[in-house]
C-alpha positions in Angstrom: 0.0 0.0 0.0 1.4 3.4 -1.0 0.0 6.5 0.6 0.1 10.0 -1.0 -0.9 11.9 2.1 1.0 15.1 2.8 -1.0 17.1 5.3 -0.9 15.4 8.7 -3.5 16.3 11.4 -2.7 15.0 14.8 -5.9 14.4 16.7 -6.1 14.8 20.5 -9.1 12.5 20.7 -11.1 10.2 18.5 -13.9 12.2 16.9 -17.4 11.8 18.3 -19.2 9.6 15.7 -22.6 11.0 16.6 -21.6 14.6 15.8 -19.9 13.4 12.7 -23.0 11.7 11.4 -25.1 14.8 12.0 -22.6 16.8 10.0 -22.6 14.1 7.3 -26.4 14.3 7.0 -26.1 18.1 6.4 -23.1 18.2 4.1 -23.8 19.2 0.6 -21.9 17.8 -2.4 -19.9 20.1 -4.5 -19.5 17.5 -7.3 -21.9 19.2 -9.7 -20.4 22.2 -11.5 -16.8 21.0 -11.2 -14.8 20.4 -14.3 -13.5 16.8 -14.8 -9.9 17.9 -14.2 -10.8 19.5 -10.9 -11.8 16.2 -9.2 -9.1 15.2 -6.7 -9.0 13.7 -3.2 -7.8 15.6 -0.2 -4.2 15.0 0.8 -5.0 15.0 4.6 -3.8 12.3 6.9 -5.5 11.9 10.3 -3.3 10.6 13.1 -4.1 9.6 16.7 -1.6 8.3 19.2 -2.8 6.3 22.2 -5.9 4.3 21.2 -7.0 1.8 23.8 -9.7 -0.8 23.2 -12.9 -0.5 25.2 -13.5 -3.9 26.7 -17.3 -3.7 26.8 -17.6 -2.6 23.2 -15.1 -5.2 22.1 -17.0 -7.9 23.9 -20.2 -6.9 22.3 -18.6 -6.8 18.8 -17.0 -10.3 19.3 -20.3 -11.7 20.5 -22.1 -10.3 17.5 -19.6 -11.7 14.9 -19.3 -15.1 16.7 -15.6 -14.6 17.6 -14.1 -16.9 20.2 -14.8 -15.1 23.5 -11.8 -16.9 25.1 -9.3 -15.6 22.5 -6.8 -13.1 23.8 -6.7 -11.4 20.4 -9.1 -9.0 18.8 -11.1 -9.8 15.6 -9.3 -8.5 12.5 -12.4 -6.5 11.5 -12.8 -4.8 14.8 -10.0 -2.4 14.0 -12.0 -1.4 10.9 -14.8 -0.3 13.2 -12.4 1.5 15.5 -11.2 3.6 12.5 -14.7 4.3 11.1 -15.0 7.8 12.7 -11.7 8.7 10.9 -13.3 7.6 7.6 -16.3 9.9 8.2 -14.0 12.8 9.2 -12.1 12.4 6.0 -15.3 12.4 4.0 -16.4 15.6 5.7 -13.4 17.5 4.6 -14.5 20.5 2.4 -12.3 19.3 -0.4 -14.1 16.0 -0.7 -16.6 16.7 -3.4 -18.7 13.6 -3.5 -22.0 13.2 -1.5 -21.7 10.9 1.5 -25.1 9.2 1.2 -25.4 6.7 -1.6 -21.7 5.7 -1.6 -21.3 2.0 -2.3 -18.6 -0.1 -0.5 -17.4 -2.4 -3.3 -14.3 -4.1 -1.8 -12.1 -4.3 1.3 -8.6 -5.6 1.9 -7.2 -6.3 5.4 -3.5 -7.1 6.0 -2.8 -8.1 9.6 0.9 -8.6 10.3 0.5 -10.4 13.6 -2.3 -11.1 16.2 -3.3 -8.0 18.1 -4.0 -8.4 21.8 -7.0 -6.9 23.5 -4.9 -4.9 25.9 -2.6 -3.2 23.3 -2.2 0.6 23.1 -2.4 1.5 19.4 -1.6 4.4 17.0 -4.1 4.8 14.2 -3.8 6.9 11.0 -6.1 7.2 8.0 -6.0 9.0 4.6 -7.4 8.8 1.1 -5.8 6.4 -1.3 -6.5 6.0 -5.1 -9.1 7.9 -7.1 -10.1 6.6 -10.6 -12.9 6.7 -13.1 -15.3 3.8 -13.2 -17.8 2.9 -15.9 -20.6 3.8 -13.4 -18.9 6.8 -11.7 -15.8 7.2 -9.5 -13.9 4.8 -7.4 -11.9 6.0 -4.4 -10.2 4.3 -1.5 -9.6 5.0 2.2 -6.4 3.7 3.8 -5.9 2.9 7.5 -2.9 1.8 9.5 -2.6 0.7 13.1 0.8 0.7 14.8 1.7 -0.8 18.2 4.6 1.5 19.2 6.8 1.7 16.1 5.5 -1.7 14.8 3.0 -1.7 11.9 0.5 -4.4 12.9 -2.6 -3.8 10.6 -3.5 -2.2 7.3 -6.7 -1.9 5.3 -8.0 -0.4 2.0 -11.7 0.2 1.7 -12.8 1.0 -1.9 -16.0 2.9 -2.5 -18.0 3.8 -5.6 -19.8 7.1 -6.2 -22.4 6.4 -8.9 -22.8 9.1 -11.5 -23.1 9.4 -15.2 -20.2 10.8 -17.2 -19.2 10.9 -20.8 -15.6 9.6 -20.3 -14.4 6.4 -22.0 -13.5 3.9 -19.3 -12.4 0.4 -19.8 -14.7 -2.1 -18.0 -13.5 -3.1 -14.6 -12.3 -6.7 -14.5 -14.2 -8.4 -11.8 -12.5 -10.9 -9.4 -12.8 -14.3 -10.9 -14.5 -17.0 -8.9 -12.6 -20.2 -8.6 -14.4 -23.5 -8.9 -15.4 -24.9 -5.6 -15.1 -28.6 -5.2 -16.6 -30.2 -2.1 -16.5 -26.9 -0.1 -17.3 -26.6 3.6 -20.7 -24.9 3.8 -22.2 -22.9 6.7 -25.7 -21.4 6.5 -26.7 -18.3 8.5 -30.1 -16.9 9.2 -29.6 -13.2 9.3 -32.2 -11.3 11.4 -33.8 -8.0 10.5 -32.1 -6.3 13.5 -28.5 -7.1 12.6 -28.0 -3.8 10.9 -29.0 -1.9 14.0 -26.9 -4.2 16.2 -23.8 -3.7 14.1 -24.4 0.1 13.9 -24.3 0.2 17.7 -20.8 -1.3 17.9 -19.3 0.1 14.7 -20.8 3.6 14.6 -22.0 3.0 11.0 -25.6 4.3 11.2 -26.1 4.5 7.4 -29.9 4.5 7.1 -29.9 1.8 4.3 -28.8 -0.7 7.0 -31.2 0.1 9.8 -34.9 -0.4 8.7 -36.9 -1.3 5.7 -38.6 2.1 5.6 -35.4 4.1 5.8 -33.8 2.0 3.1 -36.7 2.6 0.8 -36.0 6.3 0.9 -32.7 5.5 -0.8 -34.1 3.2 -3.5 -33.8 -0.2 -1.8 -36.7 -2.6 -1.4 -35.5 -3.6 2.1 -32.6 -2.7 4.4 -29.3 -4.4 3.7 -26.6 -5.8 5.9 -23.3 -4.0 6.3 -20.6 -5.6 4.1 -18.1 -5.5 6.9 -20.4 -7.5 9.1 -20.7 -10.2 6.6 -16.9 -10.1 6.2 -16.6 -10.4 10.0 -18.8 -13.5 10.0 -16.6 -15.0 7.2 -13.4 -14.4 9.1 -14.8 -15.9 12.3 -15.7 -19.0 10.4 -12.4 -19.2 8.6 -10.6 -18.9 12.0 -12.5 -21.9 13.2 -11.6 -23.9 10.1 -7.8 -23.0 10.1 -6.7 -21.3 13.3 -3.0 -21.4 12.5 -3.6 -19.1 9.5 -4.4 -16.3 11.9 -1.4 -16.7 14.1 1.0 -15.1 11.6 0.7 -12.4 8.9 -2.2 -12.8 6.5 -4.2 -10.9 4.0 -8.0 -11.2 3.4 -9.6 -9.7 0.4 -13.3 -9.4 -0.2 -15.4 -8.1 -3.2 -18.9 -7.1 -2.3 -21.3 -8.0 -5.1 -25.1 -8.1 -4.7 -26.5 -6.7 -1.4 -27.9 -9.0 1.3 -31.4 -7.9 2.2 -32.5 -8.4 5.8 -33.9 -10.7 7.0 -32.2 -13.3 4.8 -30.7 -16.8 4.7 -27.2 -17.0 3.2 -24.5 -19.7 2.9 -20.8 -19.4 3.3 -18.8 -21.8 1.1 -15.1 -22.3 1.8 -12.8 -24.1 -0.6 -9.7 -25.4 1.1 -6.3 -25.9 -0.6 -3.4 -28.0 0.3 -0.6 -26.3 2.2 2.7 -26.0 0.4 6.0 -24.3 1.1 5.0 -21.0 -0.6 1.5 -20.1 0.8 -1.6 -21.3 2.6 -4.7 -20.1 1.0 -8.5 -20.4 1.2 -11.2 -19.0 -1.1 -14.7 -18.3 0.0 -18.0 -17.0 -1.2 -21.3 -16.0 0.3 -24.4 -16.9 -1.7 -28.1 -16.4 -1.1 -31.0 -18.8 -1.2 -32.0 -20.2 -4.6 -35.5 -19.1 -5.6 -37.6 -20.6 -8.5 -34.7 -22.4 -10.0 -32.8 -19.1 -10.6 -29.1 -18.9 -10.0 -28.1 -18.3 -6.4 -27.3 -14.6 -5.9 -23.6 -14.0 -5.2 -23.0 -11.6 -2.4 -19.3 -11.9 -1.5 -16.3 -13.5 -3.0 -13.0 -13.5 -1.1 -9.7 -15.1 -0.3 -7.4 -15.3 2.7 -3.7 -16.0 2.3 -0.7 -16.1 4.5 1.9 -13.4 3.7 
């Protein structure tokens, strides 16, 4: 991951997510009226030294995502939720021209360089990454790093799509290919209607499309949809149970979010195992929905986890 951030803002405290969300609801987009060449991402980097993990929130998060309560380490996706307020603060910068509501989270990469203990004191930083045209609008990423002292322990890249029409010629984005699954391990989850609200409480992500059917309808959805990072959290918890040793060293887990998961819903996680060799240990996985009227099962997530 290469960062192009130049303006460092050292925070004295983690921003209050409730105040940020109020500001987010009121922020107006300046995208319209700008020339194509004027679209850039802010170069700011947010930095906070001295992050401690709240044990009560962490326990609630771990219970929600079915992480082993006896583990001395935090769930890899928990750090994403800790940095969420920094995401919003970046999106609220006056120089960020896209509207906040309606952004689509299309992919996420997490690189964890070692297990992170519940009691560690962490340093977090976040900034914008790449900006590029997409056939359906603009793609941009947000980068996050966590250090424990001088040691880099965790990185992530969250890629989002701002949908808009444009007249630019853009090559189609090559989608992640789905490997063939032979005799996979399958786990079925019944996802309740309240999961979006439960996850919002522990992550701070109160995007209305995740909360209730009626709020989601205001934004063009037939029902509310689950957070992509919650589904990813479930996948990682299951992968940890299948292959615990993979999580004891450095690993990378990549996910591409495809069709939304409406709530309530029944979905199935399929995990394809590969033989360990001297170069890498890898697992591919996907989350599919329930087949209806002989139609193809909807594909919600494809992903892979690999030792690095």
